[in-house]
C-alpha positions as CSV (number, residue, x, y, z in Angstrom):
1,M,10.5,25.6,-50.5
2,K,7.1,25.6,-52.1
3,K,6.5,22.0,-51.0
4,I,7.5,23.0,-47.4
5,Y,5.0,25.9,-47.4
6,L,2.3,23.6,-48.9
7,Y,2.8,20.9,-46.2
8,S,2.8,23.6,-43.5
9,L,-0.5,25.0,-44.7
10,V,-2.1,21.5,-44.9
11,S,-0.8,20.7,-41.4
12,I,-2.3,24.0,-40.0
13,F,-5.6,23.3,-41.7
14,M,-5.8,19.8,-40.4
15,G,-4.9,21.0,-36.9
16,I,-7.7,23.6,-37.0
17,F,-10.2,21.0,-38.4
18,S,-9.2,18.5,-35.7
19,G,-9.7,21.1,-33.1
20,I,-13.2,22.0,-34.4
21,A,-14.2,18.3,-34.6
22,Q,-13.0,17.7,-31.0
23,D,-15.0,20.7,-29.8
24,S,-18.1,19.5,-31.6
25,W,-17.9,15.8,-30.7
26,G,-15.3,15.1,-28.1
27,N,-16.2,17.3,-25.2
28,G,-19.1,17.4,-22.8
29,A,-20.6,20.5,-24.4
30,A,-22.0,18.7,-27.5
31,L,-25.0,16.4,-27.8
32,P,-24.6,14.7,-31.2
33,A,-27.9,14.3,-33.0
34,V,-29.5,13.1,-36.3
35,R,-32.9,13.7,-37.8
36,I,-35.0,10.8,-39.2
37,R,-37.6,12.3,-41.6
38,G,-39.5,10.0,-43.9
39,V,-39.3,6.3,-44.7
40,I,-36.7,4.2,-42.8
41,N,-34.6,2.4,-45.4
42,P,-31.2,0.8,-45.5
43,V,-29.5,4.1,-46.4
44,L,-31.0,5.9,-43.4
45,A,-30.1,2.9,-41.2
46,E,-26.5,3.2,-42.3
47,F,-26.5,6.9,-41.7
48,V,-27.9,6.6,-38.1
49,T,-25.7,3.8,-37.0
50,T,-22.6,5.4,-38.4
51,A,-23.4,8.6,-36.6
52,L,-24.1,6.6,-33.4
53,D,-20.8,4.8,-33.7
54,A,-19.0,8.1,-34.1
55,A,-20.6,9.5,-31.0
56,N,-19.6,6.5,-29.0
57,R,-16.0,6.7,-30.3
58,N,-15.8,10.3,-29.2
59,Q,-17.4,9.4,-25.8
60,A,-20.3,11.7,-26.3
61,P,-22.5,12.1,-23.2
62,A,-25.6,11.0,-25.1
63,F,-27.1,10.6,-28.6
64,L,-30.3,12.3,-29.9
65,I,-32.6,11.1,-32.7
66,E,-35.4,13.4,-33.8
67,L,-38.0,11.2,-35.3
68,D,-40.9,11.7,-37.7
69,T,-41.6,8.6,-39.8
70,P,-44.5,6.6,-41.2
71,G,-42.4,3.4,-40.8
72,G,-40.1,1.5,-43.1
73,L,-38.4,-1.7,-43.9
74,D,-37.9,-4.4,-41.2
75,Q,-34.2,-5.0,-41.8
76,A,-33.3,-1.3,-41.7
77,M,-35.3,-0.9,-38.5
78,R,-33.6,-3.8,-36.8
79,R,-30.2,-2.5,-37.7
80,I,-31.0,0.8,-36.0
81,I,-32.5,-0.9,-32.9
82,Q,-29.5,-3.1,-32.6
83,G,-27.3,0.0,-32.5
84,L,-29.4,1.6,-29.9
85,L,-29.6,-1.4,-27.6
86,N,-25.8,-1.8,-27.7
87,S,-24.8,1.8,-27.5
88,P,-22.5,2.8,-24.5
89,A,-23.9,6.3,-24.7
90,P,-27.6,6.7,-23.7
91,V,-29.9,7.3,-26.7
92,I,-32.8,9.8,-26.7
93,V,-35.5,9.4,-29.3
94,Y,-37.6,12.6,-29.5
95,V,-40.8,12.4,-31.7
96,S,-40.8,16.0,-32.9
97,P,-42.0,18.6,-34.0
98,S,-45.8,18.7,-33.2
99,G,-47.7,16.9,-35.8
100,S,-45.0,14.2,-36.3
101,R,-45.4,10.5,-35.7
102,A,-43.5,7.4,-34.8
103,A,-45.5,4.9,-36.7
104,S,-44.7,1.2,-37.4
105,A,-40.9,0.8,-37.4
106,G,-40.6,4.2,-35.8
107,A,-42.6,3.1,-32.8
108,L,-40.2,0.2,-32.1
109,I,-37.2,2.5,-32.5
110,A,-38.7,4.8,-29.9
111,L,-39.3,1.8,-27.5
112,A,-35.6,0.9,-27.9
113,A,-34.3,4.3,-26.7
114,D,-33.1,4.9,-23.2
115,F,-35.3,7.9,-23.1
116,A,-38.4,8.1,-25.3
117,V,-39.9,11.6,-25.5
118,M,-42.7,13.1,-27.6
119,A,-43.8,16.6,-28.4
120,P,-47.4,17.6,-27.9
121,G,-49.7,16.7,-30.8
122,T,-47.6,13.6,-31.9
123,N,-48.6,10.0,-32.0
124,I,-46.9,6.6,-31.8
125,G,-47.8,3.0,-32.7
126,A,-49.4,1.0,-35.6
127,A,-46.5,-1.4,-35.9
128,R,-48.3,-4.4,-37.4
129,P,-46.2,-6.1,-40.1
130,V,-47.5,-6.0,-43.7
131,R,-46.7,-8.4,-46.6
132,L,-44.2,-7.0,-49.0
133,G,-44.2,-8.4,-52.6
134,G,-46.6,-11.0,-54.0
135,G,-48.6,-13.5,-52.0
136,G,-52.1,-14.9,-51.9
137,E,-54.7,-15.6,-49.3
138,G,-54.2,-19.4,-49.0
139,K,-53.6,-21.3,-45.8
140,E,-49.8,-21.3,-46.3
141,D,-49.8,-17.6,-46.7
142,A,-51.9,-17.1,-43.6
143,A,-49.6,-19.4,-41.6
144,L,-46.5,-17.5,-42.9
145,M,-48.1,-14.2,-42.0
146,D,-49.0,-15.5,-38.5
147,K,-45.3,-16.5,-38.0
148,V,-44.2,-13.0,-39.0
149,V,-46.7,-11.4,-36.6
150,Q,-45.6,-13.7,-33.7
151,D,-42.0,-12.9,-34.3
152,A,-42.7,-9.1,-34.4
153,V,-44.7,-9.4,-31.1
154,A,-41.9,-11.2,-29.4
155,Y,-39.4,-8.6,-30.7
156,A,-41.5,-5.7,-29.5
157,R,-42.2,-7.2,-26.1
158,G,-38.5,-8.0,-25.6
159,I,-37.5,-4.4,-26.4
160,A,-40.2,-2.9,-24.1
161,Q,-39.2,-5.2,-21.2
162,Q,-35.5,-4.4,-21.6
163,R,-36.3,-0.7,-21.4
164,G,-38.9,-1.0,-18.7
165,R,-41.8,0.1,-20.8
166,N,-45.4,-1.2,-21.2
167,A,-44.9,-4.6,-22.8
168,Q,-48.7,-5.2,-23.3
169,W,-48.9,-1.9,-25.3
170,A,-45.9,-3.0,-27.4
171,E,-47.8,-6.2,-28.2
172,D,-51.0,-4.4,-29.1
173,I,-49.3,-2.1,-31.6
174,V,-48.2,-5.2,-33.5
175,R,-51.3,-7.4,-33.2
176,R,-54.0,-4.7,-33.4
177,S,-52.2,-1.7,-35.0
178,V,-52.9,0.5,-32.0
179,S,-51.8,4.1,-32.3
180,T,-51.5,6.4,-29.3
181,P,-51.3,10.2,-28.8
182,A,-48.5,11.6,-26.7
183,E,-50.5,12.3,-23.6
184,E,-52.0,8.8,-23.5
185,A,-48.6,7.3,-24.3
186,L,-47.2,9.0,-21.2
187,E,-50.0,7.6,-19.0
188,L,-49.4,4.1,-20.4
189,K,-45.7,4.3,-19.5
190,V,-44.7,4.0,-23.1
191,I,-42.6,7.2,-23.1
192,D,-40.8,9.0,-20.3
193,F,-42.1,12.5,-20.7
194,I,-43.5,15.1,-23.0
195,A,-41.3,18.0,-24.1
196,E,-42.6,21.2,-25.8
197,D,-39.3,21.9,-27.7
198,Q,-35.6,21.1,-27.7
199,E,-34.9,23.5,-24.8
200,D,-37.6,21.9,-22.7
201,L,-36.2,18.4,-23.7
202,L,-32.7,19.2,-22.4
203,R,-34.1,20.7,-19.2
204,L,-36.3,17.6,-18.5
205,L,-33.5,15.2,-19.3
206,D,-31.1,16.7,-16.9
207,G,-30.5,14.5,-13.9
208,R,-32.3,11.5,-15.4
209,R,-30.8,8.1,-14.6
210,Y,-30.2,5.1,-16.9
211,L,-28.6,1.7,-16.6
212,R,-25.5,0.4,-18.3
213,K,-24.4,-3.2,-17.6
214,G,-26.3,-3.1,-14.3
215,E,-24.7,0.1,-13.2
216,E,-26.9,3.2,-12.7
217,K,-25.6,6.4,-14.3
218,R,-26.8,10.0,-14.4
219,L,-27.4,12.1,-17.5
220,E,-26.3,15.7,-17.4
221,T,-27.7,17.9,-20.2
222,S,-28.0,21.4,-18.7
223,A,-24.8,22.5,-20.5
224,L,-25.2,20.5,-23.7
225,Q,-25.6,22.0,-27.1
226,V,-27.3,19.9,-29.8
227,V,-25.0,19.3,-32.8
228,Y,-26.7,17.8,-35.9
229,Q,-24.9,15.5,-38.3
230,E,-26.2,15.5,-41.9
231,M,-25.9,12.8,-44.6
232,G,-23.0,12.9,-46.9
233,W,-23.6,13.5,-50.6
234,R,-23.4,9.7,-51.4
235,Q,-26.0,8.9,-48.7
236,Q,-28.2,11.8,-49.9
237,I,-28.2,10.5,-53.5
238,L,-28.9,7.0,-52.4
239,N,-31.7,8.1,-50.0
240,T,-33.3,10.2,-52.8
241,I,-33.3,7.4,-55.4
242,S,-34.7,5.0,-52.8
243,D,-38.0,6.9,-53.0
244,P,-40.3,4.8,-55.2
245,N,-41.4,7.7,-57.3
246,V,-37.8,8.8,-58.0
247,A,-36.7,5.3,-58.8
248,Y,-39.6,4.8,-61.1
249,M,-39.0,8.1,-63.0
250,L,-35.3,7.1,-63.4
251,L,-36.5,3.8,-64.8
252,M,-38.7,5.5,-67.3
253,L,-36.0,7.9,-68.3
254,G,-33.6,5.0,-68.8
255,I,-36.1,3.2,-71.0
256,L,-36.7,6.2,-73.2
257,G,-33.0,7.0,-73.5
258,I,-32.1,3.4,-74.6
259,F,-35.1,3.2,-76.9
260,F,-34.1,6.4,-78.6
261,E,-30.5,5.1,-79.0
262,I,-31.9,1.9,-80.6
263,S,-34.2,3.7,-82.9
264,Q,-31.7,6.4,-83.9
265,P,-28.3,4.6,-83.8
266,G,-25.3,6.9,-83.3
267,A,-27.0,9.5,-81.1
268,I,-24.8,8.2,-78.1
269,F,-25.9,10.9,-75.6
270,P,-29.5,9.6,-75.0
271,G,-28.2,6.1,-74.7
272,A,-25.5,7.1,-72.2
273,I,-28.0,9.0,-70.1
274,G,-30.5,6.2,-70.4
275,A,-28.0,3.6,-69.2
276,I,-27.0,5.7,-66.2
277,A,-30.6,6.4,-65.2
278,L,-31.5,2.7,-65.6
279,L,-28.6,1.6,-63.3
280,L,-29.6,4.3,-60.7
281,S,-33.2,3.1,-60.8
282,F,-32.0,-0.5,-60.1
283,L,-30.0,0.8,-57.2
284,G,-33.2,2.4,-55.8
285,F,-35.4,-0.6,-56.4
286,Q,-33.1,-2.9,-54.5
287,T,-34.4,-1.3,-51.3
288,L,-38.0,-1.7,-52.3
289,P,-40.4,-4.8,-52.4
290,I,-40.5,-5.5,-56.2
291,N,-43.2,-7.6,-57.8
292,Y,-41.4,-9.4,-60.6
293,V,-44.5,-9.8,-62.6
294,G,-44.7,-6.1,-62.8
295,A,-41.1,-5.9,-63.8
296,L,-41.6,-8.4,-66.6
297,L,-44.6,-6.5,-67.9
298,I,-42.5,-3.4,-68.1
299,L,-39.8,-5.4,-69.9
300,L,-42.4,-6.7,-72.3
301,G,-43.5,-3.2,-73.0
302,I,-39.9,-2.2,-73.9
303,V,-39.6,-5.2,-76.3
304,L,-42.9,-4.2,-78.0
305,F,-41.6,-0.6,-78.4
306,V,-38.4,-1.9,-80.1
307,L,-40.4,-4.2,-82.4
308,E,-42.5,-1.2,-83.4
309,V,-39.4,0.4,-85.0
310,K,-38.5,-2.8,-86.8
311,V,-42.0,-4.1,-87.8
312,T,-44.9,-2.3,-89.5
313,S,-47.8,-2.8,-87.1
314,Y,-49.6,0.5,-87.7
315,G,-49.3,1.4,-84.0
316,M,-50.6,-1.9,-82.5
317,L,-47.3,-2.8,-80.9
318,T,-47.1,0.6,-79.4
319,I,-50.5,0.4,-77.9
320,G,-49.7,-3.1,-76.5
321,G,-46.4,-1.8,-75.1
322,L,-48.1,1.2,-73.4
323,A,-50.8,-1.2,-71.9
324,S,-48.1,-3.6,-70.7
325,M,-46.0,-0.8,-69.2
326,T,-49.1,0.7,-67.4
327,F,-50.2,-2.5,-65.8
328,G,-46.6,-3.4,-64.9
329,S,-46.1,0.0,-63.3
330,L,-49.3,-0.3,-61.2
331,I,-48.2,-3.6,-59.7
332,L,-44.4,-3.0,-59.7
333,I,-44.3,-2.4,-56.0
334,E,-46.9,-4.4,-54.2
335,T,-47.4,-3.5,-50.6
336,A,-50.2,-2.2,-48.3
337,E,-47.9,0.7,-47.1
338,P,-48.8,3.8,-49.1
339,Y,-45.3,5.3,-48.5
340,L,-43.7,2.5,-50.5
341,Q,-46.1,2.7,-53.4
342,I,-45.6,4.6,-56.7
343,S,-48.0,7.5,-57.0
344,R,-50.7,6.9,-59.6
345,A,-50.3,10.5,-60.8
346,V,-46.6,9.8,-61.5
347,I,-47.5,6.6,-63.4
348,L,-50.0,8.3,-65.6
349,A,-47.6,11.2,-66.3
350,A,-44.8,8.8,-67.1
351,V,-47.0,6.8,-69.5
352,A,-48.3,9.9,-71.2
353,V,-44.8,11.3,-71.7
354,T,-43.7,7.9,-73.0
355,A,-46.6,7.8,-75.5
356,V,-45.8,11.3,-76.8
357,F,-42.1,10.4,-77.0
358,L,-42.8,7.2,-79.0
359,L,-45.0,9.0,-81.4
360,L,-42.3,11.6,-82.1
361,V,-39.6,8.9,-82.5
362,L,-41.8,6.8,-84.8
363,F,-42.6,10.0,-86.9
364,F,-38.9,10.6,-87.5
365,V,-38.2,6.9,-88.2
366,V,-41.0,6.8,-90.8
367,R,-39.8,10.1,-92.3
368,T,-36.3,8.7,-92.6
369,Q,-37.4,5.5,-94.2
370,R,-39.6,7.3,-96.7
371,A,-36.6,9.6,-97.6
372,R,-34.5,6.6,-98.5
373,F,-37.0,5.4,-101.1
374,I,-37.4,8.8,-102.7
C-alpha cells in the first residue's frame, strides 16, 4: 500500500509539473527568453542553443535574447548564430538595458536575429577579429590575420544580407572596428527599431512580419508574457570558472594545496583540495586562449618551489620560483581583448599570497628538520 501511495504522489507531482511547463512554454501566452550578460563562451553558447531548441520543440511564438556583451570567442558566437539562422521560431535580440552594448561577437549575433532591437543609450559594433595566443609580426602572421579578417567580413556581410540589413556597415565593423549608437544604427538600417523597455518592445513587435522558407508570417506579441530561462547549476559552475580571474585563482589554489601536501606528507586534505582546484582550473582554461610559454613558466615555478623543500638554497629557489610564476601569469593568456585577460591586481595578490604561504611552509619544514637533529 505504501508503494501505491508513493507512486500516486509522484504521478500527481509529475502531472502538475507537466501542466506548469506546458503553460510556460507550450502555449501562445509565453515568450521564452534568455539573458546574455558578459563574455560569450562555449558554456553560454550551449545554454542559449539549448533554450532555443526547447522553445522550438514547444512551438513557441518567438524567442527573445536580452544582450549585453563585450564580445567573446568565435566558435561560441558561430554556434549561437547557426542556431538563430536555422530557428523555425523568429528570434528577437534586444540590446538592453540602457548603457549595454553588443560589441564584437555580440554585434554579429544581433545582425543574425529576425528582429534586432536596441534600448536608448546602447551601442553596437567593433567586431574586428583579434589574435588569440602567441604570434609575431612577420609576413606569415600578417597574411594569416588578413585571411581571418576576410573570412569574418564575408561572414558578417552574409548574415546582414540574409536578414536584409546594411551589409556595408557589417563589413565596416569588422574591417575598421566601427561602433554605432542606437539612434544611428536605426538610421543605417542595422536594427529594426528602438524600444524603451520590455513593454515597449512587445508593443512595437506586435504585427511585425518575417520570412520563413520564402513564406511571410506575422508576429503577434500583444498577449505574450516573457518567461526567462536560467542556467542550470552545472552551466553556472562552468560559466563561472570560465572567467580568466576565477580560473587563475583556482590554479593558484591548486598549486598551493599540492605543494603543501608534498612538503608535509600525510596532510591529505590540502592535497585533495589542491587537486580538485587544479582540475577545475584546467576546465576553465580550455575555453581561453592559453600561451603555453606562460604555462611552462608557471610549471617551472612549481618545480623550483618543490626543490626549495628538498635543497638548501637559502631562499634563492623560492625567489626564482616567484619570478617565474609572476612572468608566466602575466603572459598566460595572450590576447588584445581585456575581458579575456587576467587582472594585474589578481596576479599581484596571488603572488603575494603564494610568497607568504611558502615562507610559512619553509619555516615549519626547517623547524621540523632541526627538531630531528636535537
